[in-house]
N, C-alpha and C positions, 0 to 999 in steps of 0.2 A: 463855695460859690465860684472862686477862681478856677478850681479844678473842673467844674461843670462847664464853665465858659470855654476852657481850653479844649475839652472834648467836643463841644458844640462847633468850635472853629475847625477842628480836625475833620469832623463829619461834613461840614459845609465845604471844606477844601477838597475832600475826596469826592463828594457828590459833584462839585463843580468841575473837577478834573475828568470824571467819567462822562459828564455831559459834553464837555469840550471834545473829548476823544470821539464820542458818538457823532457829534455834528461834523467833525473833520472827516470821519469815515463815510458819513452820508454824502458829504460834498464830493469826496473822491468817487464814490459809487455813481452818483449822478453825472459826474464828469465823464466817467468811462461809458455810461449809458448813452450819452449824447456825443461821444467821440471827441471830447475836449483834448485828449492826449494823443489823438491820431496824427500821423505825419502829414504835413502839408507839402505837396509836391509842386515844384516849379515846372514850367513847360519843358525846359531842357531835361529835367530829371525824368519826366514822363516819356519823352522821346527815347532816352537811354533805356528805360524799362521796356519799351515796346521793341526796339531793335535788338535788345539782348535776348528777347524771347520771340522774335519774329517767326522763326520756323515752327515753334510750338503753337503759336497763335494761329498760323495758317493751317496747321494740322487740326486744331480745335474747330475752326470754321468749316473745314472740309468734312469733319466727322459730323458736326451738327447738321450740315446740309444733307448728309446721307441719311440721317435718322429722323429728320423733321417730318411730321405728318402732312400729307397733301391737304391743301385748302385750309390749313390752320397756321396761325402765327403763335409762337411760344416765347414767353418771357420767363426765364427760370434763373433763380439765384439760390446758391447753396449756403446753408449755415454750417453744416458739417457733412460727414459721409452718410448720415442717416436722415437728416432733416433738410427740407427745402425751406429757406427763409421766405421765399416768394415763388408762386407759380401762377401765371396768368395765361389763359388760352383764349385766343381771338379767332372767331370764325371769319374766314376770308373768301368763302364760297361765292357770295353775292357781292354786288356793288356796295351794299351796306355792310360795314365792318362792325361786328358785335362781339363784345366780351362775353363769353359763355361760361367761363370759370375764373375765379380769382380766389386764391387761398394763401394763407400765411402759416408757417410752421407745419408744413405738410410732410408727413413721413414718406420716405421713398417707397416703403412697402405699400402705402395706400394707393400708389399708382397702378397697382394690380387690381384695384376695385373696378367693377365692370364699367361704371360711368366714365372713369378716366382712361381705362385701358382701351375702350372702344374708340376713343379719340386718338390717343397717343400711340397705342400699340407698342409700348416700350416694356420690355422685360427688365427685371432688376439689374441684370448685368449690363444692359444698354446704358442705364442711368449711371451705374457705377463707372463705366468707361468714360462717360461724359465728365464726371467729377475728376477722374484721373487726368484727363486731358486739360481740364481747367487748372488743376494743381500744377501740372507741368508748365503751363503758360503763365503761372503765378497770377491767375485771375479768379473771379468768383461768380460771374454770371454771363448769360447769353440772352440777348433780346433780338428776336428775329426781325428782319426788315431790310430795306436797302437805303442807307448802309446797315449792315448788321452791327449791333452794338455789343462789345465785349466789356463787361464791367471789370475794372482793374482793382480798385481799392476804395473803401469808404474813408471819408475825412469829415469828422463832425457829422452833420446831418446831410452832407453832400456825398457825391460819388464821382470818382474819376473813371472815364471810359475811353475805349478806343473804338471809334466808328470806322469800319472798314468797308469801302465801296467795292462792290463786286461787278458793277456794270459801268461801262465807259459812258453811256448816255445819261446817267443820273445827273440831275442838276445839282452842282455843288454850290451854286451862288447863294442859296438860302442859308447855308451854314457858315458864311463868311462874316459872322458878327464880331469875331475876335474878342468876345466877352465870354460867352458860354462855349464857343467852339474856337479851336485853333487849328488851321489847316497846316499839314506837314508836307503832303504831296498829293498826287491825284488819287491815291488809294487810301490815305489815312487822314482822319480828322480827330484831334483830341477833344474831349468834352468834359466839362465840369458842371454837374447839376447840383444845385444847392438844396434840393428838397423843398418841402412846402413852405418853410419859414426861413430858410438859410439864404445867403447871398447867391446870386445866379451867375456870377462872373468868376473866372479863375482868380484865386487869392492874390496872385502876383500881377493882376491887371488893374 
């Protein structure tokens, strides 16, 4: 009887240990999925990151402006060399702005499909070069507009971005919240977007 009880306790102990390891592993996986271990950047660190890559970021913006399709606005974020985490195409031909395509986990090769190629007119090497320039700038996404938004890094459910003004006449006043946006100079505005359910202010504000 004592021997049976001993084995039963051993089995319960091993089972409990396995369950504990499983729950710890699941908690870590969920934490990584939601960015719990991502770095939190201060505004001073973001400024340092930008100015350390200012030349590369300007080259990235220049290249994007060269390849962007006429009458369309593109929001593109890379997951890796072969996969776009996000691709959104907006029709800007008319006064009414309409999203005509939105996709996640889009293969770069799929941009050669007629429906997308007729809009973007991007060969694979064009997209590859865009990814190379993003990597050199230490950034991950480009969102067309004025200002143009260069995605820097994710943090949790949020995203740090560099908003770069390309026109002197653009109204900067609406960006002076000092919560979601931090002005640096006439050409640069830092941004932290917290996502659908995250905080919408810079973590250190």
